[in-house]
C-alpha positions in Angstrom: -34.9 3.0 0.7 -34.1 3.1 4.5 -31.3 4.8 6.0 -29.8 2.1 7.1 -29.6 0.4 3.2 -28.7 4.1 2.0 -25.3 5.1 4.8 -23.0 3.7 5.7 -22.2 2.7 9.5 -19.8 4.8 11.9 -17.9 2.9 13.6 -14.6 3.5 12.9 -12.7 6.1 16.1 -9.2 7.6 16.3 -7.2 4.7 16.4 -8.8 2.5 14.1 -8.6 5.6 11.7 -4.7 6.1 12.2 -4.5 2.3 11.8 -6.3 2.5 8.5 -4.0 5.6 7.5 -1.1 3.9 8.5 -1.4 0.7 6.8 -1.9 3.2 3.6 1.0 5.1 3.9 3.9 2.4 6.0 3.5 -0.5 3.4 4.9 -1.1 0.5 6.4 2.4 -0.7 9.1 2.1 2.1 10.5 -1.2 0.8 10.0 0.2 -2.7 10.5 4.0 -3.3 14.2 4.3 -1.0 16.2 3.0 -4.5 14.5 4.9 -7.6 14.9 8.1 -5.1 17.7 7.5 -3.9 19.1 6.8 -7.6 17.0 10.2 -8.9 18.8 12.3 -6.1 22.1 10.9 -5.1 23.1 12.3 -1.9 19.9 14.5 -2.0 18.0 11.4 -0.8 17.4 13.0 2.6 16.6 16.5 1.2 14.2 14.8 -1.4 12.4 13.1 2.0 11.9 16.4 3.6 10.2 18.1 0.4 8.0 14.9 0.3 7.2 15.5 3.7 6.8 19.4 3.5 3.7 18.6 0.6 2.1 15.9 2.7 1.3 17.7 5.4 0.2 20.3 3.8 -1.7 18.2 1.9 -2.7 16.7 5.5 -3.6 19.6 7.0 -6.0 20.9 3.8 -7.6 17.5 3.9 -8.2 17.4 7.6 -9.9 21.0 7.8 -12.3 19.8 4.8 -13.1 16.5 5.7 -14.3 17.9 8.9 -16.5 20.2 7.0 -17.3 17.3 4.3 -17.5 14.3 6.5 -19.2 11.8 3.4 -17.4 9.4 1.4 -15.5 10.8 -1.4 -12.9 12.6 0.2 -11.5 15.2 -2.2 -14.1 13.9 -5.0 -16.7 15.6 -2.1 -14.9 18.5 -1.5 -13.6 19.7 -5.0 -17.6 19.4 -5.7 -18.5 21.3 -3.1 -15.8 24.3 -2.9 -14.8 24.4 -6.5 -17.5 22.7 -8.5 -19.0 19.7 -10.2 -15.8 19.8 -12.8 -12.9 19.8 -10.3 -15.0 17.6 -7.9 -15.1 15.1 -11.1 -11.8 15.8 -11.4 -9.9 14.9 -8.2 -12.0 11.7 -8.2 -11.2 10.4 -11.7 -7.5 11.4 -10.8 -7.9 9.1 -7.6 -9.8 6.4 -8.8 -7.6 5.9 -12.1 -4.4 6.5 -10.2 -5.2 4.7 -6.8 -6.5 1.4 -9.1 -3.1 1.4 -11.1 -1.6 1.5 -7.4 -3.7 -1.4 -6.1 -2.3 -3.6 -8.9 1.1 -2.1 -8.4 0.4 -3.8 -4.6 -0.7 -6.6 -5.9 2.6 -7.2 -7.7 4.4 -6.7 -5.2 3.1 -9.0 -2.8 3.5 -11.5 -5.4 7.2 -11.0 -6.7 7.7 -11.5 -2.7 5.9 -14.1 -1.9 6.6 -16.5 -5.7 8.5 -14.7 -8.3 7.7 -17.3 -10.9 4.1 -16.8 -10.3 3.6 -13.2 -9.4 0.8 -12.7 -11.3 -1.1 -15.7 -10.2 -0.7 -14.8 -6.7 -1.3 -10.9 -6.9 -4.6 -11.8 -8.5 -5.4 -14.2 -5.7 -3.9 -11.1 -2.7 -7.0 -9.2 -4.5 -10.0 -11.8 -4.5 -9.0 -12.6 -1.1 -8.5 -8.5 0.2 -11.7 -7.3 -1.6 -13.6 -10.4 0.0 -12.3 -9.0 3.6 -13.7 -5.5 3.1 -16.8 -7.4 1.5 -17.4 -8.3 4.8 -17.5 -4.6 6.6 -14.7 -1.9 7.4 -14.9 -2.7 10.7 -13.4 -6.3 10.2 -11.0 -4.5 7.4 -10.0 -2.0 10.4 -9.2 -5.0 12.2 -7.0 -6.8 10.0 -5.0 -3.6 9.1 -3.9 -3.4 12.7 -2.4 -6.5 13.0 -0.4 -5.9 9.2 0.7 -2.4 10.7 2.1 -4.3 14.1 4.1 -6.7 11.6 5.6 -4.0 9.4 6.5 -1.6 11.8 8.2 -5.0 14.0 10.2 -5.6 10.8 11.3 -1.7 9.9 12.4 -1.4 13.4 14.7 -5.0 12.9 16.1 -3.3 10.1 17.0 0.0 11.3 18.6 -1.7 14.6 20.1 -4.0 12.6 21.8 -1.4 10.2 22.9 1.1 13.1 24.2 -1.2 15.6 26.4 -3.0 12.5 29.8 -2.2 12.3 29.1 -1.6 8.2 27.8 1.6 9.5 29.3 4.9 8.8 27.6 8.6 9.5 29.8 9.9 6.4 27.2 8.1 3.7 24.2 10.2 4.8 25.6 13.0 3.3 23.0 15.6 4.8 22.8 18.6 3.1 23.9 17.5 -0.3 22.4 17.1 -3.5 23.3 15.6 -6.9 20.9 18.9 -8.2 17.3 20.2 -7.5 15.6 18.1 -10.5 17.2 15.2 -9.3 15.7 16.2 -5.6 12.6 16.9 -6.6 12.0 13.8 -8.8 12.9 12.1 -5.6 10.2 13.9 -3.4 7.8 12.8 -6.2 8.6 9.4 -5.8 8.7 9.5 -2.6 5.3 11.3 -2.4 3.5 8.0 -3.3 4.7 6.3 0.1 3.2 8.9 1.9 -0.2 9.3 0.2 -2.3 6.8 2.1 -3.6 9.4 4.4 -6.4 10.1 2.1 -7.8 6.9 3.1 -8.6 8.3 6.1 -10.7 11.0 4.8 -12.3 8.7 2.3 -13.3 7.0 4.9 -15.8 9.9 6.4 -19.0 8.5 6.7 -18.0 5.7 8.7 -16.0 7.7 11.3 -17.7 8.3 14.6 -17.7 12.2 15.4 -15.3 13.1 12.1 -15.6 16.3 12.8 -13.2 15.7 16.0 -11.7 12.5 14.8 -10.4 13.2 10.9 -8.7 16.3 12.0 -6.8 14.1 14.6 -6.2 11.2 12.8 -4.5 12.5 9.7 -2.0 14.7 11.7 -1.1 11.7 13.8 -0.8 9.1 11.7 1.4 11.1 8.9 3.7 11.7 11.7 4.5 8.3 13.2 4.8 7.2 9.0 7.1 10.3 8.7 9.6 9.3 11.9 9.5 5.6 10.5 10.3 6.5 7.0 13.0 9.0 8.3 14.7 5.9 10.6 14.4 3.4 7.6 16.4 6.0 5.0 19.0 7.2 7.7 19.5 3.4 8.7 20.0 1.9 5.0 21.9 5.0 3.5 24.5 4.7 6.2 25.2 0.8 5.3 24.3 1.5 1.5 25.7 4.9 0.8 23.2 6.6 -1.7 25.0 4.9 -4.8 24.7 1.2 -3.1 20.8 1.9 -2.8 20.3 4.0 -5.9 21.8 0.6 -7.1 19.8 -2.2 -4.9 16.6 -4.5 -6.4 15.4 -4.8 -3.1 16.9 -2.2 -1.0 15.9 -3.2 2.7 17.0 -6.8 1.9 20.3 -5.5 0.5 20.8 -3.5 3.6 20.4 -6.1 5.9 22.4 -8.6 3.8 25.5 -5.9 3.5 25.3 -5.6 7.6 26.0 -9.1 8.4 23.0 -10.1 8.9 21.8 -12.4 5.5 19.3 -14.6 8.2 17.3 -11.7 8.4 16.5 -11.1 4.6 13.3 -13.9 4.2 12.0 -11.6 7.3 12.3 -8.4 5.1 10.9 -10.4 2.4 7.8 -11.1 4.1 8.2 -7.9 5.9 7.5 -6.4 2.5 4.7 -8.6 1.5 2.7 -7.7 4.3 3.3 -4.2 3.8 1.9 -4.4 0.2 -1.2 -6.5 1.7 -2.2 -3.7 4.0 -1.5 -1.3 1.2 -3.7 -3.0 -1.2 -6.1 -3.8 1.8 -6.4 0.0 2.0 -6.4 1.1 -1.3 -9.4 -1.1 -2.3 -11.2 0.3 0.5 -10.3 4.2 -0.5 -11.2 3.2 -4.3 -14.4 1.6 -3.8 -15.7 4.7 -1.2 -15.3 7.4 -4.1 -16.8 5.1 -6.9 -19.4 5.0 -4.6 -19.7 8.8 -4.4 -18.8 9.7 -8.0 -21.8 6.8 -8.3 -24.2 8.8 -5.8 -24.1 11.4 -8.5 -23.8 9.3 -11.9 -20.0 10.5 -12.6 -20.4 6.8 -12.9 -23.1 3.7 -13.2 -26.0 4.6 -10.5 -25.8 0.8 -9.9 -22.6 0.8 -8.0 -24.3 3.5 -5.3 -25.7 0.3 -3.6 -25.0 -0.3 0.2 -25.3 -4.0 1.4 -28.2 -3.7 3.4 -26.3 -6.5 6.4 -22.8 -5.5 6.1 -23.5 -1.6 5.5 -20.6 -1.3 2.9 -20.7 -0.4 -1.1 -20.4 -3.8 -2.2 -20.9 -3.7 -5.9 -18.3 -1.0 -6.0 -16.0 -3.0 -3.9 -16.8 -5.6 -6.5 -16.3 -3.8 -9.4 -13.1 -2.4 -7.8 -11.9 -5.5 -7.2 -12.9 -7.1 -10.9 -10.7 -4.5 -12.6 -7.6 -4.6 -9.9 -7.5 -8.2 -10.8 -7.3 -8.0 -14.6 -4.7 -5.1 -13.9 -2.6 -7.4 -12.1 -2.5 -10.1 -14.2 -1.5 -8.0 -17.4 0.5 -4.8 -15.9 4.1 -4.2 -15.4 5.0 -2.7 -11.4 6.8 0.5 -12.2 4.7 2.0 -15.2 1.7 1.9 -12.5 3.6 3.4 -9.9 4.8 6.2 -12.1 1.3 6.7 -12.9 -0.2 6.6 -9.7 2.5 9.7 -8.5 0.8 12.0 -11.2 -2.7 11.0 -10.1 -2.4 11.4 -6.6 -0.5 14.6 -7.2 -3.4 15.6 -9.0 -5.5 14.6 -6.8 -3.9 17.0 -3.9 -3.8 19.5 -6.2 -8.2 19.6 -5.9 -8.1 19.3 -2.3 -5.6 22.0 -1.5 -7.4 24.9 -4.0 -10.6 23.3 -2.2 -9.2 24.5 1.2 -7.8 28.1 -0.1 -11.8 28.7 -0.3 -12.1 28.0 3.3 -10.8 31.4 4.7 -9.9 34.6 3.6 -7.0 35.6 6.2 -3.2 35.2 5.1 -2.7 33.2 7.8 -5.2 30.4 6.6 -4.6 30.4 2.9 -0.3 29.9 3.3 -0.5 25.8 4.2 -2.8 25.2 0.8 -0.9 27.1 -1.4 2.4 25.7 -0.7 0.2 22.2 -1.0 -0.9 23.1 -4.4 2.6 24.8 -5.6 4.3 21.6 -4.2 1.7 19.4 -6.0 2.3 21.0 -9.1 5.7 20.9 -8.8 6.3 16.9 -8.0 3.8 16.1 -10.4 5.9 17.7 -13.6 9.0 16.7 -11.9 8.8 12.8 -12.2 9.7 10.9 -15.4 8.6 12.5 -19.0 6.9 8.9 -19.3 4.8 9.1 -16.1 3.9 13.0 -16.7 3.2 12.3 -20.5 0.7 9.5 -19.2 -0.9 11.2 -16.5 -1.4 14.2 -18.2 -3.3 12.2 -21.1 -5.7 10.7 -18.7 -6.4 13.3 -17.0 -7.3 14.5 -20.4 -9.6 11.7 -21.5 -11.6 12.2 -18.2 -12.0 16.2 -18.7 -13.3 15.1 -22.4 -15.6 12.4 -21.0 -17.5 14.4 -18.7 -17.9 17.2 -21.7 -19.6 14.7 -23.5 -21.7 13.4 -20.6 -22.6 17.3 -19.9 -23.6 18.1 -23.9 -26.0 14.5 -24.0 -27.5 15.7 -20.7 -28.1 18.6 -22.3 -29.2 17.5 -25.5 -31.7 15.1 -23.8 -33.2 17.9 -21.7 -34.0 19.9 -24.4 -35.2 17.4 -26.6 
C-alpha cells in the first residue's frame, strides 16, 4: 500500500481547525441545552456554565498537550493507548464512538424538528445522507462548509443577544448571579451544558489532517474553546435577562421564546433556521470525528479492519465514514432526542476522563499535573451528576465495551496457543 493510500492528507491550518471546533461547539447545544440546565439549576444556571467551562478548559489543555505529541487520527483513543495502555485507549475510543454516534442522531433529529416537525425522522435521515456525502469528498470541503455554517449561526446568536438586551423586557435582576438552587442542581446543569462544549475534541481527532500539528493543535483548541465560552455566556445572560431562570427552565425553544418575549416575534423563524443550521454544523463535525476514531480503532483491529481503508483519491477513511453514516441514519430514524443526549454526555465525560489521566503522565512537576487532576475529578463528578437514567445506561454501555474487549483478548490468546 502506498503512503498516499494509507495516510490522510494534511490540509488544515489554525483557522480551519478553529472553525471545525466551533462548528462542533457553537451548534445545537446552545439552542437546546439552556432550558434543561436552567430547570436543573434554577438561578444557579450561570454557576453551572462556569463549572462546565472550567472542566472544559482543563480537558482542552490536556487534549492540546497530548495532540501535539501524538498527531494521529483517533484523539484520546491514541493518547490512552500510548500513555495508559491498550485497554484504556480502547475504552476511550469505545466511549467516543458509541456516545458520539448517539449525539449524531440527536443533532440530525434536531434538524428535522426545526425544519419539518411532522417529518422529523425523514428529514434527519436525509441530513445524515447529505453530510456523509460531503465528508466523503474530503476534509477540506467539510471545513469550508463548516466555516459558512459557523458564520450563519454566530450572526443569529448575535441578533438574539442584541434584541434581548436592548428590549424593554431585559432586567438584570433576573440573572441572580451567585445564587443557586443547590450544589446538585448546579452540577447537573454543568454536566448538561458540557455537552455543548465538547466539540473541541474534533480538532484533536483530526490530528493526522492538520498542518504542523505540534504548533497548530495547541493554538486551535484554546482559541475555539474561548470563542465558544464568550458566545455561550453572552447568550445565557441575554436570555436569562428576559425570561428569568423559571421561564427559561420551562421553555421548549428557549431562544425563540426569548426573542418573542422581547417583543420581536418576526425573529422567531430566523432563530428556528439558525437552530437547524447549527445542528447541521454539529452533525457535520461529529460524523467527521467519529469516522476518524473508527479509523484509528480499525487500524488496531478493535473494529473490523476493513474500516481502516483510506480512499486513494479523496484521502479520507471512506469505509468508516459510510459505516458511521449508515448507523447514524438508522438511529435517526428510530431513537428519541433526549435519551440520546443524556447518554452521549456520559460517554463524552468518560472519554475526557481518560484524556486527563493520560495527560497526568506527561510530567511529574506538581504544576504540570494540576490541570489534568482538576479535569479528571471534574469529569467524574459531572458524569455522575447527570440524570439517573443517563448514568445507568452510560455505565452499562461502558461495561459492555469492557467485556467485549476481554472476550476478544481471550479468543486471541487461545488462537495463539492453538
